[in-house]
C-alpha positions in Angstrom: 111.4 102.7 74.1 112.0 106.0 72.5 112.3 107.0 68.9 116.2 107.0 66.9 116.2 109.4 64.4 118.3 108.4 60.7 121.8 108.7 61.1 122.5 108.0 65.0 125.8 105.4 65.4 124.6 102.4 65.9 127.4 100.7 66.5 131.2 101.3 68.6 132.7 101.9 65.0 130.4 104.8 64.1 130.2 106.5 67.7 132.7 107.1 70.8 131.6 104.9 73.5 132.1 105.3 76.7 133.2 101.2 78.4 132.7 103.0 82.1 129.1 103.2 83.5 127.0 106.3 83.9 128.0 106.6 87.3 131.9 106.3 86.9 131.8 108.6 84.0 130.2 110.9 86.6 132.7 110.8 88.9 135.7 111.0 86.4 134.3 114.0 84.6 133.8 115.7 88.1 137.6 115.2 88.6 138.8 116.4 85.1 135.8 119.2 85.3 136.3 119.7 89.0 134.2 123.0 90.1 133.0 123.2 86.6 130.6 120.7 85.6 127.4 121.1 84.7 124.3 118.0 84.6 121.5 118.7 83.2 119.0 115.1 84.3 116.7 114.4 81.6 115.9 110.7 83.3 115.6 109.2 86.7 118.7 110.3 88.8 120.2 106.6 89.2 123.5 106.8 88.0 124.2 110.1 90.1 123.0 108.1 92.9 125.1 105.3 92.3 128.4 107.5 91.9 127.6 109.4 95.3 127.7 105.9 96.9 130.8 104.9 95.3 132.5 108.5 95.5 135.2 107.7 98.0 137.6 111.2 96.2 140.3 108.6 95.9 140.5 109.2 92.1 139.5 105.8 91.4 136.6 105.0 88.6 136.4 101.3 90.0 137.8 99.8 87.0 134.6 101.2 84.4 131.1 99.4 86.1 130.3 100.6 89.8 127.3 98.3 88.7 130.3 95.3 89.1 131.2 96.5 92.5 128.0 96.9 94.0 124.3 96.4 94.2 122.0 99.3 92.6 121.6 102.6 94.5 117.8 101.3 94.8 119.1 99.4 97.8 121.1 102.5 99.8 124.1 100.3 101.6 125.6 102.5 104.3 129.3 103.7 103.4 132.2 102.9 105.1 133.3 106.3 104.6 133.8 109.0 107.0 132.9 111.5 105.1 131.6 110.2 101.3 131.0 112.3 98.5 133.5 114.6 98.2 135.1 114.4 94.5 131.4 114.7 93.4 130.6 118.1 96.3 134.1 120.1 94.4 133.0 119.1 91.1 129.4 119.5 90.1 128.7 123.2 89.9 125.1 122.9 89.3 122.7 120.1 89.0 119.5 121.2 87.1 116.5 118.6 87.4 113.1 117.6 86.0 111.1 117.8 88.5 109.3 119.6 91.7 111.2 119.9 95.1 108.5 120.3 98.5 109.1 123.8 100.0 108.3 124.3 103.5 108.5 120.5 104.5 111.9 119.6 107.2 113.9 117.0 106.1 117.2 116.5 107.5 120.5 114.7 106.5 123.1 112.6 108.0 126.6 112.5 107.0 128.3 110.3 110.1 130.4 107.5 109.4 128.4 104.1 108.1 125.0 105.5 108.4 122.8 104.8 105.5 123.9 107.4 102.2 120.8 109.1 101.6 118.9 108.6 104.2 116.3 111.0 104.9 114.8 111.4 108.2 111.6 113.8 108.6 111.4 115.9 111.5 108.8 114.0 113.2 111.3 111.5 113.5 114.4 113.4 115.1 113.4 113.3 118.4 113.7 109.5 118.9 117.3 109.6 117.0 120.9 110.2 118.8 121.7 113.8 117.6 124.5 113.2 115.2 126.4 115.9 113.6 127.0 117.7 111.2 122.9 117.9 110.2 121.8 119.7 106.6 118.7 120.3 106.1 117.1 120.4 102.4 114.2 120.1 100.1 113.1 116.8 99.6 111.9 115.7 96.0 108.3 115.6 95.3 107.4 112.5 93.9 104.8 114.3 92.0 106.9 114.2 88.8 108.3 111.0 86.8 111.9 111.0 86.5 111.6 112.1 90.2 109.2 108.7 91.8 110.4 106.5 88.7 113.9 105.9 91.2 112.6 107.4 94.6 115.7 105.9 96.6 118.0 107.5 93.9 116.3 110.8 93.8 116.2 111.2 98.2 119.8 110.2 97.6 121.0 112.7 95.2 118.9 115.5 97.0 120.2 114.6 100.8 123.5 114.3 100.0 124.4 117.5 97.3 122.2 120.1 98.4 124.5 122.8 100.7 126.9 122.4 98.6 126.1 122.0 95.0 123.3 124.5 93.1 120.6 122.7 92.4 118.4 124.1 89.5 114.4 122.6 89.1 112.3 122.8 86.5 108.6 121.9 87.2 106.2 120.2 84.9 104.3 123.6 85.2 106.7 125.4 83.4 107.1 122.3 81.0 103.5 122.4 79.7 103.0 126.5 79.2 105.4 126.0 75.5 104.8 124.0 73.6 106.9 123.5 70.2 104.1 123.5 67.0 104.2 121.7 63.2 105.6 125.0 61.6 109.0 124.9 64.0 109.5 122.0 63.2 109.6 122.2 58.7 111.4 125.0 59.8 114.2 122.9 61.6 113.6 120.6 58.0 114.5 123.2 56.2 117.2 124.0 57.9 118.5 120.7 57.6 117.4 120.2 53.6 119.4 122.5 52.9 122.9 120.9 54.3 121.8 117.7 53.3 118.7 117.2 50.8 118.7 113.6 51.9 117.6 114.2 55.4 114.1 114.4 52.9 112.2 111.3 52.5 110.9 113.2 49.0 114.1 113.9 46.5 114.4 117.9 45.6 114.0 115.6 41.9 109.9 115.5 42.7 108.8 119.2 43.7 105.2 118.9 45.8 102.6 120.2 44.4 101.2 123.7 46.4 98.1 121.7 47.1 100.2 119.3 48.9 101.4 119.6 52.5 105.7 120.4 52.6 107.8 116.8 52.6 108.4 115.9 55.8 112.2 116.1 56.5 114.1 114.3 59.9 113.1 116.6 62.6 109.0 116.2 61.5 109.5 112.1 61.7 111.6 112.2 64.8 108.4 114.4 66.3 105.6 111.2 64.7 108.1 109.0 65.6 108.2 109.8 69.5 104.7 111.0 69.6 103.4 108.0 68.0 105.1 105.6 71.2 103.7 107.9 73.9 100.2 107.8 71.9 100.4 103.9 71.7 101.9 104.2 75.6 99.9 106.2 77.3 96.8 107.1 75.2 94.6 108.7 78.3 98.0 111.9 78.8 98.4 111.6 75.3 95.3 113.1 74.4 95.1 115.3 76.8 98.5 116.6 76.2 98.1 116.4 72.1 94.2 117.1 71.5 93.6 115.3 68.3 90.4 114.7 66.1 90.9 111.0 65.8 91.2 109.3 68.9 93.2 106.0 69.1 91.0 103.8 68.7 86.7 103.1 68.7 86.7 103.2 72.4 89.7 105.0 73.5 91.9 101.9 74.4 95.1 102.0 72.9 96.1 99.3 70.5 98.5 97.7 72.6 95.4 97.5 75.3 93.3 96.0 73.4 96.2 93.5 72.1 96.3 92.3 75.5 92.8 91.6 75.9 92.0 90.2 72.9 89.9 92.9 71.5 92.4 93.8 68.9 90.1 93.7 65.9 89.1 97.1 66.7 91.1 98.6 63.8 93.5 102.2 65.3 93.4 104.4 62.6 95.5 105.1 60.3 99.2 107.1 61.6 99.3 109.5 58.8 95.5 110.3 60.3 95.8 110.9 63.7 99.4 112.5 62.8 98.4 114.8 60.4 95.6 116.0 63.1 97.8 117.1 65.6 99.4 120.7 65.4 101.1 121.0 68.6 103.4 118.5 68.2 105.9 118.6 71.6 106.2 120.0 75.0 110.1 120.6 75.1 110.6 120.0 78.7 115.0 118.9 78.0 115.0 121.9 75.6 113.2 124.1 78.4 115.4 122.9 81.1 118.6 123.6 79.5 117.4 127.6 78.6 116.3 128.3 81.7 119.1 127.1 83.0 121.0 129.5 80.6 118.5 132.3 80.4 117.0 132.4 83.9 115.9 135.9 83.7 113.2 134.2 81.2 111.2 133.0 84.2 110.0 133.5 87.4 112.0 131.9 90.1 112.2 130.9 93.7 115.4 131.0 95.0 116.4 129.3 98.5 119.8 129.0 99.8 120.7 125.7 102.0 123.3 126.1 104.3 125.6 123.3 105.1 127.4 124.0 108.7 130.5 122.3 109.8 133.9 122.8 112.2 131.4 125.9 114.7 131.0 127.3 111.7 134.2 128.0 110.4 133.9 126.1 107.1 130.3 126.8 106.2 129.0 126.3 102.7 125.9 128.0 101.1 124.2 126.6 97.4 120.9 128.1 96.3 118.1 125.9 95.1 116.2 127.7 92.1 112.9 126.5 91.5 111.0 127.2 88.4 107.3 125.8 87.9 107.5 124.3 91.4 103.5 124.3 91.5 100.8 125.1 89.5 99.8 128.0 90.4 103.2 129.8 90.0 104.3 128.2 86.6 107.1 130.5 86.2 106.3 131.5 82.4 105.5 135.2 82.5 105.6 135.4 78.8 105.4 132.4 77.3 105.8 133.1 73.6 109.3 135.1 73.9 109.8 132.0 75.6 109.4 130.2 72.7 110.9 132.3 70.6 114.2 131.7 73.1 114.0 127.5 72.6 113.5 127.9 68.9 116.4 129.9 68.3 118.5 127.6 70.5 117.2 124.9 68.6 118.2 126.3 65.3 121.9 126.8 66.3 121.9 123.1 67.8 120.1 121.7 64.5 122.8 123.3 62.6 126.0 122.2 64.8 124.0 118.8 64.5 124.2 118.6 60.7 127.6 120.7 60.6 129.3 117.7 62.7 127.1 115.0 60.4 129.4 116.0 57.2 132.5 116.2 59.3 131.8 112.4 60.5 131.1 111.5 57.0 133.8 113.2 55.5 136.3 111.5 58.1 134.8 108.5 57.2 134.8 108.7 53.8 138.6 109.9 54.1 
C-alpha cells in the first residue's frame, strides 16, 4: 500500500486520468517525443515490458489497453514481428532504473523473428543454440534489487531488448542508503507549504504553540509518518535496521500485523506518536536520488559501460551507455553525502513550491 497525502485528486473530475494502460501510454509518449523521452522507473518494470511486447511501430496504441489484447509480460509470449520494439528503441532517450546490474556476466539476447521477447541466454548455453543474427551482449539485471525481482521476467525483457539502443542509468540501493533526510528537512518543506497554504498545517495559525511544544506537523511530515507507518507494519525487521528508534514495534519485535495473524494481538503496539517522535531520519529518498543522479551526475562516482548493437556487417552499428551508480556495497558511488543531501533538498524544495502553485491554480479553476 501507499500513503496518499491530503489534496491528492481522487476522481476523474479532479484529475487528468489517461484511459490507456501504462504500457500503451509509454508507446504513445515514445512516438510523440521521439528520441527525447526519459523514463524514471521507480517500481517494477512490468508496464515497460508490456509496451515492448506490443511495439510493432505501426502507430497503433491497441485501443488504449494492452492488457485487453494479451496476457501480462510475465508469460513471455513470442512476438510475430521481424524487428520488434522499434518505437521504444527510437523514442526513449534514457531509462533510469532503481537497481543494480551484473557486471562481468555474459548474457546474449536474440532478436530473430519468432523468438521469445526478452529471452536471456547465458554464455554456457550458447554452444547448444543455433547462431542467429544479430546477437547483442548486455548486462543482466541483479535481482537483489527489490523492484527488479518483483517482476523478474519483465526486468529481463527490458534489459535485453533496450540495452544497446537506449541509455541505461542505474542507481543501486548501496547509493540510496548513503543519503538520508531528517526531520528538520521535512519541517522546512512544511514551512514552504504553510507560507503558500496555511491549511497545510493540522494546527491552525490562530493557535500559536508554546516555545516548549514541538512545531505543528505539516503535510510533508504527515506524509513521512504515514509511509513509515506502512513500512513499519509490513517489514518491521528492515524498518528497525534503516530507521532505528527507542520504541520497538512491540514487546518481542513482531509487527502488529503478524501478531494479529498468529493470535497474539493482545500485545499492544506503542502509540504511533511515540515511535515516530523517536525517529530523526525520516527518509532514504530513493526516488528523488534517482532523479538527482541523472541530472547532476557529477555529484556521483559512476561506472560507465558501452553496449554496442551490431548489424548489417557494421554499417548500422549503434552504441548506448550503461551508467552504474552504487552497484556494489564497496563502491556506493556517493563521495560527498552532505553535498548530495543539500542538492537534493534544494530540488525537493523547488518541487514543493511548484506543487503548491499548481494546487492554487487548480483550486482557482474549480472555483471559477
